[in-house]
C-alpha positions, 0 to 999 in steps of 0.5 A, a space after each residue: 921795411 915795408 911790405 906790400 900788401 899785394 897778395 899773389 891771384 891763384 892761375 887763371 881757371 876757365 869758367 863755365 858760365 853759372 846759373 841763376 840762384 832760385 829762391 829754393 836753399 837747396 838748389 842754390 847754384 854752385 858749381 861740382 866740387 872740383 877733384 882732389 889730389 889722391 895724395 893724403 896731406 902730408 905727402 901733397 904738403 912734403 911737395 909742395 914744400 918742396 918746390 920752390 917759393 911753396 908755403 907750408 900749408 899751401 894748399 889747405 884752406 880754411 873756413 874762418 868763422 871765428 872774431 875778436 881774438 882766441 880762432 883769428 890769432 890761431 887762423 891767422 898763425 895758418 894764413 902765416 905758414 901759407 893757408 888760404 884762409 877765407 874769414 866769414 864776417 857780417 854784412 856792414 859790421 864784420 868781425 865787432 874788432 873792426 870798430 873796437 878801440 879804433 885810432 883812427 876814424 873810419 878806419 879798420 882798428 889797430 886790435 883788427 888788423 894784428 890778428 887777421 893779417 893774410 887773410 882774404 873776407 867775405 861777407 856772408 850772412 846766415 840767417 837767410 836761406 842763401 846765406 846757408 847755402 852758401 856756407 854749405 857751399 864753403 864749408 864743401 870745399 874747405 879743410 878747416 872750418 874754425 870757430 869761437 861761438 858761444 855754445 850752440 850757436 850752429 847748431 841751432 842755425 843747423 850746421 850740427 858737427 853730424 852736417 857738418 860732416 856729412 856736406 865733408 867728410 873729410 873736413 876738420 871741425 875746430 871749435 873753441 869755448 871757455 869751458 869744457 863740459 861742466 858745470 861751467 860750459 855755458 858761463 861766457 868767457 874772456 882773455 881775464 875769465 879764462 887767467 882767473 879761472 885756469 891758475 894765473 890769477 891766482 899765482 900772479 901777484 905780490 905776497 900781500 896784494 889782490 890777484 893780477 892779471 898778466 899782460 901776455 893773452 894767455 887766455 886768447 892768443 894761447 888757446 888759439 895756439 893750442 887750436 892750432 896745433 890740434 888742427 894741425 893734428 887733425 891734418 896728419 892724421 886725417 892721411 890715414 883715416 881719410 876723414 876729418 874730425 871735430 877739434 876742441 879747446 877750452 880757454 881756461 884748459 890752455 890756461 891751466 896747461 901753461 900754469 901747469 908748473 903752479 899744478 906742480 908746486 900745488 902738490 909739493 906744497 902738501 910737503 912742506 913750504 916751497 923752500 925757492 920762494 921769498 914768501 914767509 907762510 905758506 897756506 893750503 895754496 900756491 901762493 903769489 911770488 911776485 917776480 920769485 922765478 918759482 925754479 931751481 934757480 932764484 930770480 927778481 927784478 931789480 931796479 937799474 938807473 935813471 929809476 923810470 918804470 920801466 927801468 928793470 934788469 930780471 938776473 938770476 942768481 944760479 949757484 955756478 955765476 955766484 963768485 964772477 957775480 958777488 964780485 962784479 957788483 963788489 962784493 967778493 969777500 961773499 964768495 966763500 964767507 959761510 953764509 953765502 958760497 952755498 945756495 942754501 945759506 943763499 936762500 935764506 937771505 935772497 930780499 939781502 943779496 939782490 939788494 946786494 945786486 940792486 945795488 950795483 944796478 941803480 948805478 947802471 942803465 939797465 942795457 948795461 948791466 945787461 951787458 956787464 952779465 952777460 959778459 960774465 954769464 949770468 942770465 938776465 933780460 933788461 925790463 923792455 918796455 912796449 916802447 923800446 919793442 916798438 924802436 928796437 930796430 932789431 926787430 924790423 931786421 927780423 921781420 917780427 915787426 913787420 912795417 905795413 901800409 892800408 889804404 884806409 889808416 895809413 902804415 903801421 907797425 903789425 907783429 910778426 910771426 915768430 916762428 921760421 921754417 926753413 922751406 918756408 918764405 912767409 911774408 906778413 901782408 895786411 888785412 883785409 878789409 872788409 868783404 873785399 874778397 866776397 866777388 872773389 871768392 864766391 867765382 873762385 869757389 861757388 863759380 857765382 857769376 858777377 851778376 849773382 854775386 851783386 843781387 846778392 849784395 841788393 839784397 843782403 846776403 853779402 
């Protein structure tokens, strides 16, 4: 199952000797911009994809100035699909997650590795004049730029959207912020803040309990997915217009988009109680309804043997499986009983109905119950703990979990790409070490010599 950490090398190119960079920023020595293909991005990608071994986004270069999770989750997805993602990091420290929640001394944390596979790392001090000149050269050479700094950070460093589009009119510049324009736009946002302000927490939890966050990273990684969609849409549109554009996403907005059915229910609530919920009373806002499905079919998580913290199975009692379901759990006489025979009748007895089902599931493990329910076409799902998933070999067999060797931490498990594309062979590779590709990228894209890069390193620029 182990995956190699080697990155395919680009074909060697003949390079002219680079001149030493003078002190003036505007004259930093970089090679002339390579001549671009006259094909539009979609036509170019289509032709690349049709060649054996090429990937969907091969030919797209991404300047990744993001950090922590929202931005890196977006760029990692593009990297998995074949884009050349160049991660810009601060010399000496890098992305702050390299050192957060560290489990192996002096090694990159799992927090960093699970969000930055398949990328190249370049260290760059953007406060130094030479660093700004290098960044300008990289902007000229890339197709996409993405950042999730606080509002106005890049603007204050001189890289406004107006300047970026002058450097490279084809640049697609994506920004991830906590909030869109309005009263909250200057506020900081993290995962749980986005869940709190996007409607997720108010609708998660038990009716008589406090609002709860979900374990799924819908604020960070959910926003990263939205950002990726926006970027790829802009890449396609660039084929028609020939120019790049701004892509902006806000974490609050993306969480709300993922909670859209709750906004549906808010409007339904104005016309009466939400009958599919088990709640006894309703106020003027969509309530927390614990594990109720919230859809057209009632569902609940019921306990299983041997009674551990994750020994549960979620069961959906669809109308058309009522008879075989109630027979399976040992109460066939209820199938035609007037108090139970119709969905409307059962809605009044949801607690009792799932109690009957649970009395049966408590005699079986969650996987035994899953098999029995699936045999009669009842939708269900055992509650899979992270340990269950970590030990599930089927996840490794289809590369949803991938074992990767790291030079500083040994072997660890990485969540793989959940997307399958028939003409793209997706290989998950290890995350880069800090600055691992600085010399390579500056030589490849800006024509800088080894000596030039070494001097910049000594000066603290890279």
